[in-house]
C-alpha positions as CSV (number, residue, x, y, z in Angstrom):
1,L,-2.7,0.3,-1.2
2,V,-1.1,-1.3,1.9
3,H,2.4,-0.1,2.9
4,A,4.8,-2.6,4.5
5,A,2.5,-5.4,3.3
6,A,4.9,-8.2,4.4
7,G,4.9,-6.9,8.0
8,G,2.6,-8.2,10.7
9,V,0.1,-5.3,10.6
10,G,0.4,-5.0,6.8
11,S,-0.2,-8.6,6.2
12,L,-3.3,-8.5,8.3
13,A,-4.5,-5.4,6.4
14,V,-4.0,-7.2,3.1
15,Q,-5.8,-10.2,4.1
16,I,-8.7,-8.3,5.4
17,A,-9.0,-6.1,2.3
18,R,-8.7,-9.4,0.0
19,H,-11.4,-11.0,1.9
20,S,-13.6,-7.9,1.4
21,G,-13.0,-8.4,-2.4
22,C,-10.5,-5.5,-2.8
23,R,-7.7,-5.4,-5.3
24,V,-4.7,-4.9,-3.2
25,V,-1.4,-3.4,-4.0
26,G,1.3,-3.8,-1.2
27,T,4.7,-2.2,-0.8
28,A,7.5,-4.5,0.3
29,S,11.2,-5.1,-0.3
30,A,11.9,-7.3,-3.2
31,R,12.9,-10.3,-1.0
32,N,9.3,-10.3,0.6
33,H,7.4,-10.0,-2.8
34,E,6.5,-13.8,-2.9
35,H,5.1,-13.5,0.6
36,V,3.0,-10.5,-0.5
37,R,1.7,-12.4,-3.6
38,S,0.9,-15.4,-1.3
39,L,-1.6,-13.0,0.5
40,G,-3.2,-12.0,-2.7
41,A,-1.6,-8.7,-3.1
42,E,0.4,-7.3,-6.0
43,P,3.8,-6.4,-4.6
44,V,5.7,-3.1,-5.5
45,E,9.2,-2.4,-4.2
46,Y,9.5,0.7,-2.1
47,G,12.1,3.2,-2.5
48,D,13.1,5.8,-5.1
49,G,10.5,6.1,-7.7
50,L,7.7,4.4,-5.8
51,A,5.1,6.9,-6.8
52,D,5.7,6.4,-10.5
53,R,5.6,2.6,-10.0
54,L,2.2,2.9,-8.1
55,R,0.7,5.2,-10.8
56,E,1.7,2.4,-13.4
57,L,-0.5,-0.1,-11.5
58,A,-3.3,2.4,-10.6
59,P,-3.4,5.3,-13.2
60,E,-6.7,6.6,-11.7
61,G,-5.2,6.5,-8.2
62,F,-6.1,4.3,-5.1
63,D,-9.5,4.4,-3.4
64,A,-7.8,3.8,-0.1
65,A,-4.3,3.7,1.4
66,F,-3.1,2.1,4.7
67,D,0.1,3.5,6.0
68,T,2.2,1.6,8.7
69,V,5.5,3.5,7.9
70,G,5.0,7.2,7.9
71,G,7.4,9.6,6.3
72,E,7.9,9.1,2.6
73,A,5.3,6.3,2.4
74,L,2.7,8.6,3.8
75,R,3.6,11.4,1.3
76,V,3.4,8.9,-1.7
77,S,0.0,7.6,-0.4
78,A,-1.5,11.0,-0.5
79,E,0.0,11.7,-3.9
80,T,-1.5,8.5,-5.4
81,L,-5.0,8.7,-3.9
82,A,-7.9,8.8,-6.3
83,E,-10.3,11.8,-5.9
84,G,-12.3,11.0,-2.8
85,G,-9.8,8.4,-1.7
86,R,-9.2,7.7,2.0
87,L,-5.9,7.6,3.8
88,A,-5.3,6.0,7.2
89,S,-2.1,5.8,9.1
90,I,-1.1,4.1,12.2
91,A,2.4,5.7,11.9
92,D,1.3,9.4,12.0
93,S,-1.5,10.4,14.5
94,E,-2.1,13.7,12.4
95,V,-3.6,11.8,9.7
């Protein structure tokens, strides 16, 4: 899971993960979904109901989440991690 997957850092994270053979889900605004797809990730619109949309795509949870936003995105990341999953944030130094 990569938050803000259409941004500079998020786009790079998506590309690195895809190059490593990972399935990637990336949050982005609807207007950026095509860009996220072009990077090889499955786009999901952020906002209300994000955790539910993510659970539909990964019912067992995500093995890893990369947060570039903080706040709600960080909380949703923690909620949707698989058991033993890893969470990294460049937006919150406490993680």
